[in-house]
SEVO-955327 format. One record per residue (C-alpha): residue number from 1; chain; x, y, z. Coordinates in steps of 0.1 Angstrom, whole numbers. Layout:
<pt num="NUM" cadena="A" u="X" v="Y" w="Z"/>
...
END
This chain:
<pt num="1" cadena="A" u="905" v="1361" w="984"/>
<pt num="2" cadena="A" u="910" v="1397" w="992"/>
<pt num="3" cadena="A" u="879" v="1406" w="975"/>
<pt num="4" cadena="A" u="860" v="1379" w="993"/>
<pt num="5" cadena="A" u="874" v="1389" w="1029"/>
<pt num="6" cadena="A" u="863" v="1429" w="1019"/>
<pt num="7" cadena="A" u="830" v="1413" w="1012"/>
<pt num="8" cadena="A" u="830" v="1396" w="1045"/>
<pt num="9" cadena="A" u="839" v="1428" w="1060"/>
<pt num="10" cadena="A" u="810" v="1444" w="1044"/>
<pt num="11" cadena="A" u="785" v="1418" w="1056"/>
<pt num="12" cadena="A" u="779" v="1400" w="1091"/>
<pt num="13" cadena="A" u="803" v="1376" w="1078"/>
<pt num="14" cadena="A" u="803" v="1341" w="1065"/>
<pt num="15" cadena="A" u="780" v="1311" w="1076"/>
<pt num="16" cadena="A" u="801" v="1288" w="1100"/>
<pt num="17" cadena="A" u="820" v="1264" w="1076"/>
<pt num="18" cadena="A" u="815" v="1289" w="1047"/>
<pt num="19" cadena="A" u="847" v="1311" w="1049"/>
<pt num="20" cadena="A" u="864" v="1309" w="1015"/>
<pt num="21" cadena="A" u="894" v="1286" w="1012"/>
<pt num="22" cadena="A" u="921" v="1276" w="988"/>
<pt num="23" cadena="A" u="924" v="1240" w="982"/>
<pt num="24" cadena="A" u="958" v="1220" w="980"/>
<pt num="25" cadena="A" u="973" v="1224" w="945"/>
<pt num="26" cadena="A" u="960" v="1194" w="920"/>
<pt num="27" cadena="A" u="929" v="1188" w="940"/>
<pt num="28" cadena="A" u="895" v="1191" w="926"/>
<pt num="29" cadena="A" u="857" v="1188" w="937"/>
<pt num="30" cadena="A" u="848" v="1174" w="904"/>
<pt num="31" cadena="A" u="868" v="1144" w="889"/>
<pt num="32" cadena="A" u="877" v="1146" w="853"/>
<pt num="33" cadena="A" u="899" v="1136" w="831"/>
<pt num="34" cadena="A" u="897" v="1097" w="836"/>
<pt num="35" cadena="A" u="889" v="1090" w="796"/>
<pt num="36" cadena="A" u="919" v="1103" w="781"/>
<pt num="37" cadena="A" u="911" v="1122" w="749"/>
<pt num="38" cadena="A" u="940" v="1125" w="721"/>
<pt num="39" cadena="A" u="949" v="1136" w="687"/>
<pt num="40" cadena="A" u="959" v="1101" w="671"/>
<pt num="41" cadena="A" u="953" v="1064" w="684"/>
<pt num="42" cadena="A" u="986" v="1060" w="701"/>
<pt num="43" cadena="A" u="973" v="1036" w="728"/>
<pt num="44" cadena="A" u="978" v="1062" w="755"/>
<pt num="45" cadena="A" u="940" v="1078" w="748"/>
<pt num="46" cadena="A" u="906" v="1063" w="745"/>
<pt num="47" cadena="A" u="889" v="1088" w="719"/>
<pt num="48" cadena="A" u="898" v="1113" w="694"/>
<pt num="49" cadena="A" u="886" v="1150" w="696"/>
<pt num="50" cadena="A" u="851" v="1143" w="688"/>
<pt num="51" cadena="A" u="847" v="1120" w="712"/>
<pt num="52" cadena="A" u="850" v="1087" w="689"/>
<pt num="53" cadena="A" u="864" v="1059" w="706"/>
<pt num="54" cadena="A" u="895" v="1046" w="686"/>
<pt num="55" cadena="A" u="883" v="1011" w="665"/>
<pt num="56" cadena="A" u="847" v="1020" w="673"/>
<pt num="57" cadena="A" u="837" v="1048" w="650"/>
<pt num="58" cadena="A" u="802" v="1044" w="661"/>
<pt num="59" cadena="A" u="807" v="1043" w="699"/>
<pt num="60" cadena="A" u="813" v="1081" w="717"/>
<pt num="61" cadena="A" u="820" v="1091" w="750"/>
<pt num="62" cadena="A" u="809" v="1123" w="766"/>
<pt num="63" cadena="A" u="813" v="1141" w="800"/>
<pt num="64" cadena="A" u="837" v="1154" w="825"/>
<pt num="65" cadena="A" u="859" v="1121" w="818"/>
<pt num="66" cadena="A" u="871" v="1136" w="787"/>
<pt num="67" cadena="A" u="881" v="1170" w="801"/>
<pt num="68" cadena="A" u="919" v="1167" w="790"/>
<pt num="69" cadena="A" u="928" v="1192" w="821"/>
<pt num="70" cadena="A" u="921" v="1208" w="853"/>
<pt num="71" cadena="A" u="895" v="1237" w="852"/>
<pt num="72" cadena="A" u="897" v="1267" w="871"/>
<pt num="73" cadena="A" u="860" v="1266" w="879"/>
<pt num="74" cadena="A" u="829" v="1242" w="875"/>
<pt num="75" cadena="A" u="835" v="1221" w="842"/>
<pt num="76" cadena="A" u="796" v="1222" w="836"/>
<pt num="77" cadena="A" u="801" v="1244" w="803"/>
<pt num="78" cadena="A" u="835" v="1230" w="792"/>
<pt num="79" cadena="A" u="814" v="1195" w="793"/>
<pt num="80" cadena="A" u="786" v="1205" w="775"/>
<pt num="81" cadena="A" u="808" v="1224" w="748"/>
<pt num="82" cadena="A" u="827" v="1186" w="744"/>
<pt num="83" cadena="A" u="791" v="1173" w="741"/>
<pt num="84" cadena="A" u="780" v="1197" w="714"/>
<pt num="85" cadena="A" u="810" v="1192" w="696"/>
<pt num="86" cadena="A" u="805" v="1152" w="697"/>
<pt num="87" cadena="A" u="769" v="1157" w="688"/>
<pt num="88" cadena="A" u="779" v="1175" w="658"/>
<pt num="89" cadena="A" u="803" v="1146" w="646"/>
<pt num="90" cadena="A" u="778" v="1120" w="654"/>
<pt num="91" cadena="A" u="754" v="1137" w="634"/>
<pt num="92" cadena="A" u="780" v="1135" w="602"/>
<pt num="93" cadena="A" u="777" v="1099" w="606"/>
<pt num="94" cadena="A" u="741" v="1099" w="604"/>
END
């Protein structure tokens, strides 16, 4: 925040409503983790580490839903990384 304030001081300031602010702990502008990923089918997760849905080995899930923890930035790169992991695992079935 101090760095952002220093940038503001060296410019004409932020546009109305554009000043940096901290969100309350636990909030996110990106919903994630709604499709729980787990290491084993213990009844608490939907899929394994490669996105394969438990009990349905040819059904895969990808996207922000399988990101298992809050991120400190936009989750796009993490989501793409999981999708690539899932795609690699899917290719092994072909």
